[in-house]
Phi, psi and omega in degrees: 000135180285163178210160177246136178252120176261125181260171177273042182228183183281344179294140184296308177188167176241127184266135175242152187275178182298332182267358175271153176214165182223157173224148171254116186253187185314133178079007180084011178290134178268123180249117182251122177262114182269158182305325183279004177096351179283154178236133179242135176249133181237126180303139181299338178282350185259349180235148185256311182199168179230134176250106179244027179288124179292151177296150181306328182294339179296326182284339183073187179236146180294154179298322178225113176305154185309321182286350181243018181297136178292149181271000000 
């Protein structure tokens, strides 16, 4: 799942792809594992938040919406 990294700077955000992943490790350090095998560490004072909310399409749609459930 892709995610956005918001930093404590003027840049709006940095986008990472579906094959990238992150961990928050000791001391609040952000560890980003990139698809190409590289790892980036970001000081906790340099990043503000991460948005890893999947797009609505990731959830799919139910076969029968609640109001149309068969009896």
